[in-house]
C-alpha positions in Angstrom: -180.4 -15.0 -49.7 -182.6 -15.8 -52.6 -184.8 -18.9 -52.4 -186.1 -21.7 -54.5 -189.2 -24.3 -53.7 -188.9 -27.7 -55.6 -190.2 -31.0 -54.3 -188.1 -33.5 -52.0 -187.9 -37.2 -52.5 -190.3 -39.2 -50.3 -187.0 -40.5 -48.2 -185.9 -37.1 -47.7 -189.4 -35.9 -46.7 -189.7 -38.7 -43.8 -186.2 -37.6 -42.9 -187.6 -34.1 -42.3 -190.5 -35.3 -40.7 -192.8 -33.8 -43.3 -194.5 -33.9 -46.5 -194.2 -30.9 -48.9 -192.2 -28.9 -50.7 -188.9 -27.5 -48.9 -187.5 -24.1 -49.4 -183.6 -24.3 -50.5 -181.2 -21.5 -50.7 -180.1 -20.6 -54.0 -176.1 -20.6 -54.2 -175.2 -16.8 -54.8 -174.3 -16.2 -58.2 -171.0 -14.6 -59.8 -170.8 -14.1 -63.2 -166.9 -13.9 -64.3 -166.6 -12.6 -68.4 -162.9 -14.0 -68.8 -160.4 -13.2 -71.4 -159.1 -16.6 -72.0 -158.5 -15.9 -75.5 -158.1 -12.6 -77.9 -155.8 -9.8 -77.4 -155.4 -10.0 -73.7 -156.0 -13.7 -73.3 -152.1 -13.9 -71.3 -153.5 -11.4 -68.5 -156.9 -12.8 -68.0 -155.5 -16.3 -67.8 -153.4 -14.5 -64.5 -156.5 -12.9 -63.3 -158.5 -16.6 -64.0 -155.8 -18.4 -62.0 -156.1 -15.6 -58.9 -160.2 -16.1 -58.9 -159.7 -19.9 -59.2 -157.3 -20.1 -56.2 -159.1 -17.6 -54.0 -162.4 -19.6 -54.8 -160.8 -22.9 -53.7 -159.5 -21.4 -50.8 -162.9 -20.3 -49.7 -164.0 -24.0 -50.2 -166.5 -22.4 -53.5 -168.2 -20.5 -50.8 -169.1 -16.9 -50.1 -169.1 -15.5 -46.7 -169.8 -19.4 -45.6 -172.6 -19.9 -48.1 -172.7 -21.7 -51.1 -171.3 -20.0 -54.3 -171.8 -20.7 -58.5 -169.0 -19.1 -60.2 -169.9 -18.7 -64.1 -166.9 -18.8 -66.1 -166.9 -17.8 -69.9 -164.6 -16.7 -72.6 -165.8 -13.8 -73.9 -162.4 -12.9 -75.9 -162.0 -9.6 -75.2 -165.0 -8.7 -77.6 -167.6 -5.8 -76.4 -170.7 -7.4 -78.1 -169.9 -11.1 -77.2 -169.4 -9.8 -73.5 -172.6 -7.5 -73.7 -175.0 -10.6 -74.6 -173.3 -12.9 -72.1 -174.1 -10.2 -69.3 -177.4 -9.8 -70.5 -177.9 -13.4 -70.3 -176.6 -13.8 -66.9 -178.8 -10.9 -65.6 -182.1 -12.3 -67.1 -181.6 -15.9 -67.3 -179.1 -17.0 -64.0 -179.8 -13.6 -61.6 -176.3 -13.4 -61.1 -175.7 -11.7 -57.5 -172.0 -10.0 -58.4 -169.9 -9.7 -61.6 -166.5 -9.8 -62.7 -163.8 -10.6 -65.1 -162.9 -8.6 -68.0 -159.2 -7.0 -68.6 -160.4 -4.7 -71.2 -161.8 -0.7 -70.5 -163.6 -1.0 -73.9 -165.7 -4.3 -72.4 -166.0 -2.4 -69.2 -167.5 0.3 -70.5 -170.0 -2.2 -73.0 -171.1 -4.0 -69.8 -171.6 -1.7 -67.1 -174.8 0.0 -67.8 -176.5 -2.7 -67.9 -175.0 -4.4 -64.8 -175.5 -0.6 -63.1 -179.5 -0.7 -64.5 -179.6 -4.2 -62.9 -178.3 -3.2 -59.5 -175.9 -5.9 -60.0 -172.5 -5.1 -58.3 -169.7 -5.3 -60.7 -166.3 -5.4 -59.3 -163.5 -4.6 -61.5 -160.5 -6.8 -61.4 -158.8 -4.8 -63.9 -160.2 -2.2 -66.1 -160.8 1.2 -64.6 -162.3 3.3 -67.7 -162.2 7.1 -66.1 -165.7 7.9 -66.6 -167.0 5.4 -64.0 -164.7 7.1 -61.5 -166.3 10.4 -62.0 -169.4 12.0 -63.7 -170.9 8.4 -64.3 -169.9 6.6 -60.9 -172.6 4.6 -59.7 -172.7 2.5 -56.3 -173.0 -0.5 -58.5 -169.5 -0.3 -60.1 -166.6 -0.3 -57.9 -162.9 0.0 -59.6 -161.7 -2.4 -57.2 -157.8 -2.4 -59.2 -157.6 1.3 -60.0 -158.7 3.8 -62.3 -156.8 4.2 -65.6 -155.4 7.3 -65.5 -154.3 6.6 -61.6 -152.3 3.6 -62.7 -150.2 5.5 -65.1 -149.8 9.0 -63.1 -146.8 7.4 -60.8 -144.8 6.4 -64.1 -144.6 10.0 -64.9 -143.0 10.1 -61.4 -140.8 7.4 -61.8 -139.8 9.0 -65.4 -139.0 12.7 -63.5 -137.0 10.8 -60.9 -134.8 9.2 -63.5 -133.9 12.5 -65.0 -135.7 11.9 -68.6 -136.3 15.5 -70.1 -137.6 14.3 -73.4 -140.1 11.4 -73.8 -142.1 9.3 -76.3 -145.1 7.9 -75.4 -146.9 4.9 -77.0 -150.0 3.0 -76.1 -153.2 1.2 -78.1 -155.9 3.1 -79.3 -158.5 2.1 -77.1 -160.0 3.7 -73.9 -157.2 2.4 -71.7 -154.7 3.5 -73.8 -155.7 7.0 -73.9 -156.1 7.0 -70.3 -152.7 5.7 -69.7 -150.7 8.6 -71.9 -152.9 11.1 -70.4 -152.5 9.7 -66.7 -148.5 9.6 -67.7 -148.6 13.5 -68.7 -150.7 14.3 -65.5 -147.5 13.7 -63.3 -144.5 14.1 -65.8 -142.6 17.3 -66.1 -140.7 16.9 -69.0 -141.3 17.5 -72.7 -143.4 14.9 -74.6 -141.8 14.9 -78.1 -144.0 12.1 -79.5 -147.3 10.6 -78.7 -148.3 7.2 -80.2 -151.2 5.0 -80.6 -151.2 1.5 -82.1 -153.9 -1.0 -83.2 -155.4 -3.0 -80.4 -153.7 -6.5 -80.9 -150.7 -5.1 -83.1 -147.4 -7.0 -83.3 -145.0 -5.7 -85.5 -143.6 -2.2 -84.3 -141.0 -1.4 -87.2 -142.7 1.8 -87.7 -143.1 3.1 -83.9 -139.0 2.1 -83.7 -138.4 4.1 -86.8 -140.2 6.8 -84.9 -138.4 6.6 -81.9 -135.1 6.1 -83.6 -135.7 9.9 -85.5 -137.5 11.3 -82.4 -134.3 10.2 -80.4 -136.0 10.7 -76.7 -134.1 10.1 -73.2 -137.0 7.6 -72.3 -140.2 5.8 -73.8 -143.3 5.3 -71.7 -145.7 2.8 -72.9 -148.6 0.7 -72.4 -148.6 -2.7 -74.2 -149.9 -5.3 -72.3 -149.7 -9.2 -73.3 -148.2 -10.2 -76.6 -148.4 -6.2 -77.7 -145.6 -5.5 -74.9 -143.6 -8.8 -75.7 -143.4 -8.2 -79.2 -142.3 -4.3 -78.5 -139.7 -5.1 -76.1 -138.1 -7.4 -78.1 -138.1 -5.7 -81.2 -136.8 -2.3 -79.6 -134.2 -4.3 -77.9 -133.5 -6.1 -81.0 -132.8 -2.5 -82.9 -130.6 -1.2 -80.7 -132.7 1.5 -79.4 -132.2 0.4 -75.5 -128.8 1.7 -75.7 -129.7 5.1 -75.7 -133.7 5.2 -75.0 -134.5 4.0 -71.4 -138.1 2.1 -71.0 -140.2 3.3 -68.4 -143.8 1.7 -67.7 -146.5 0.5 -65.4 -147.5 -3.0 -64.2 -149.2 -4.1 -67.3 -146.1 -4.2 -69.2 -143.9 -5.2 -67.2 -145.0 -7.7 -64.8 -143.8 -11.3 -63.9 -146.0 -13.0 -66.9 -144.1 -10.3 -69.3 -140.5 -11.1 -67.9 -140.9 -14.6 -68.4 -142.1 -14.4 -71.8 -139.5 -11.6 -72.8 -136.5 -12.8 -70.8 -133.1 -10.7 -71.2 -134.4 -7.5 -73.0 -136.4 -6.4 -70.2 -133.2 -6.2 -68.0 -133.6 -2.9 -66.1 -136.7 -1.8 -67.0 -138.5 0.8 -64.3 -142.1 0.2 -63.7 -144.8 1.6 -61.1 -146.9 -0.7 -59.5 -149.8 -0.6 -56.9 -148.8 -4.1 -55.9 -145.2 -5.7 -55.0 -144.9 -9.7 -53.8 -142.8 -9.1 -51.4 -145.4 -7.2 -49.5 -144.4 -8.1 -45.7 -148.4 -8.4 -44.6 -149.9 -11.6 -43.4 -152.5 -11.6 -46.4 -150.1 -11.0 -49.1 -147.6 -13.6 -47.7 -150.7 -16.2 -47.4 -151.8 -15.5 -50.9 -148.2 -15.9 -52.4 -147.5 -18.6 -50.7 -150.7 -20.4 -52.0 -150.2 -18.8 -55.9 -146.5 -20.6 -55.7 -147.9 -23.6 -54.4 -150.5 -24.0 -57.1 -148.9 -22.2 -60.1 -145.2 -22.4 -59.4 -144.6 -18.7 -60.0 -144.9 -15.2 -58.3 -148.3 -13.7 -58.7 -148.5 -10.5 -61.0 -150.9 -7.7 -60.3 -153.6 -9.0 -62.3 -153.6 -12.1 -60.1 -153.4 -10.0 -57.1 -156.4 -7.6 -58.0 -158.8 -10.5 -58.8 -157.8 -12.0 -55.5 -158.6 -9.3 -54.0 -162.3 -9.2 -55.9 -163.4 -12.5 -54.3 -161.8 -11.7 -51.0 -164.0 -8.1 -51.0 -167.2 -10.1 -52.3 -166.5 -12.8 -49.6 -166.3 -10.6 -46.7 -169.5 -8.7 -47.6 -171.4 -11.6 -47.8 -170.3 -12.4 -44.5 -171.8 -9.3 -43.0 -174.5 -9.3 -44.9 -175.0 -12.5 -43.3 -175.8 -14.0 -47.0 -178.9 -11.5 -47.0 -178.5 -10.0 -50.7 -182.1 -8.7 -51.4 -181.0 -5.2 -50.5 -179.3 -3.9 -53.3 -178.2 -0.8 -51.9 -177.0 -2.2 -48.8 -175.0 -4.9 -50.5 -173.2 -2.2 -52.9 -172.6 0.2 -49.8 -171.3 -3.1 -47.8 -168.8 -4.0 -50.6 -167.6 -0.2 -50.0 -167.3 -0.3 -46.7 -166.4 -3.7 -45.5 -162.9 -4.4 -44.2 -160.9 -7.3 -46.1 -157.5 -8.6 -46.1 -156.3 -6.9 -49.1 -152.9 -8.0 -50.6 -152.3 -4.4 -51.3 -151.0 -1.7 -48.7 -153.0 0.8 -47.6 -156.5 0.0 -49.8 -159.3 1.4 -49.1 -162.0 2.7 -51.0 -162.5 6.4 -51.9 -166.0 8.0 -52.3 -165.8 7.1 -55.9 -165.7 3.8 -55.5 -162.1 3.3 -56.5 -159.3 2.7 -54.3 -156.6 4.8 -51.8 -153.7 2.8 -52.0 -149.7 2.7 -52.2 -147.7 2.4 -55.5 -144.1 1.3 -55.6 -141.3 2.1 -58.0 -140.0 -1.7 -59.3 -137.0 -2.6 -61.6 -136.4 -5.8 -63.4 -133.2 -7.5 -61.9 -131.7 -10.8 -61.9 -132.7 -12.7 -58.8 -129.9 -14.8 -56.6 -131.7 -17.9 -58.6 -130.4 -16.4 -61.8 -134.1 -15.8 -62.8 -135.2 -12.3 -63.8 -137.7 -10.8 -61.4 -139.4 -7.3 -60.6 -137.5 -6.2 -57.2 -138.9 -3.1 -55.4 -137.1 0.0 -55.1 -139.1 1.3 -52.1 -142.6 3.2 -52.0 -143.2 6.0 -54.5 -146.7 7.0 -53.4 -148.2 6.6 -50.4 -152.2 6.4 -50.1 -152.5 7.4 -53.6 -155.9 8.1 -55.0 -157.2 9.0 -58.9 -158.2 12.1 -60.0 -161.7 11.8 -60.6 -163.4 11.4 -57.2 -164.3 15.0 -57.3 -166.6 14.8 -60.2 -168.7 11.8 -58.5 -172.0 12.7 -57.2 -174.0 9.7 -57.5 -172.3 7.5 -54.6 
């Protein structure tokens, strides 16, 4: 661990039985650049709640050692996040970093963190370059690699028998990765490929195009308010009668279901996390999350929780000794921790191997809409870029 010296009070010195300075361990510092406002605020709120739940469950410690969690809203702004990270590296000397939802923010801050050898555990963003040729021991895509997240959606669309599909996503790195990932596994015809503005809320033009293209299905990545507005407008326009929606967890998780309501009934999505998973770690997480917040956790929450538990396990395994940065990075990748996902492990490029499930939004016994697992879709699935990673 890091240490700092300061002069203790006379009373404290007498208690110690000696005069002079005393070496006291500094807390382990985790920089958390959060999306509490901006286009990804709904997703950021889910992540923050899970971060704070994990921190509370660990008694504000990591590996049993005192920890300080520096939480700041960077509004989803890459420039603001870059400034924040530089300050944390230079002034606060953070030991770990996490937090951003958006891939453009991840790409903005990763170079400085990697250069400083500060491990960055991504709780959501998974830009493809960092899984392949730009991989690093100090970047761990704990959540997923972006294309990996959407490849299962192509499998779901195949299983539903969709021969003609339109794909829609925001025009930023994760959006482009989403469509590329879907196309990697989808076997039918892409009759339209649409990129929207980040933060867009009016989809009249896209709905007009869907009406003209007449696909069997539409696959989309539109997180938060973007997806809420798209789905409501899609159903209000009457398109749901002839066009079925398929998506990934970011556009169909419990937060989206609660915000949209009945228009989401029947929507299929693929997810690496299901809150029904019957493992001790997940059952504990779900119970504590429900107790704290009165709702089921989303996959945003699950990944954020896993980040903290991964760091906790690594610090414990290292006995709190974090000076050897290479050893810290290796331990993060290899240490066993109780992930809330099934079959989770890190691949050779520091991105996960894990299971994916098909989910459908249904009306539960209590009358409320919720995601219900339709079974295992892909077992021990891994991204397509591990072979391009040569730096780990």
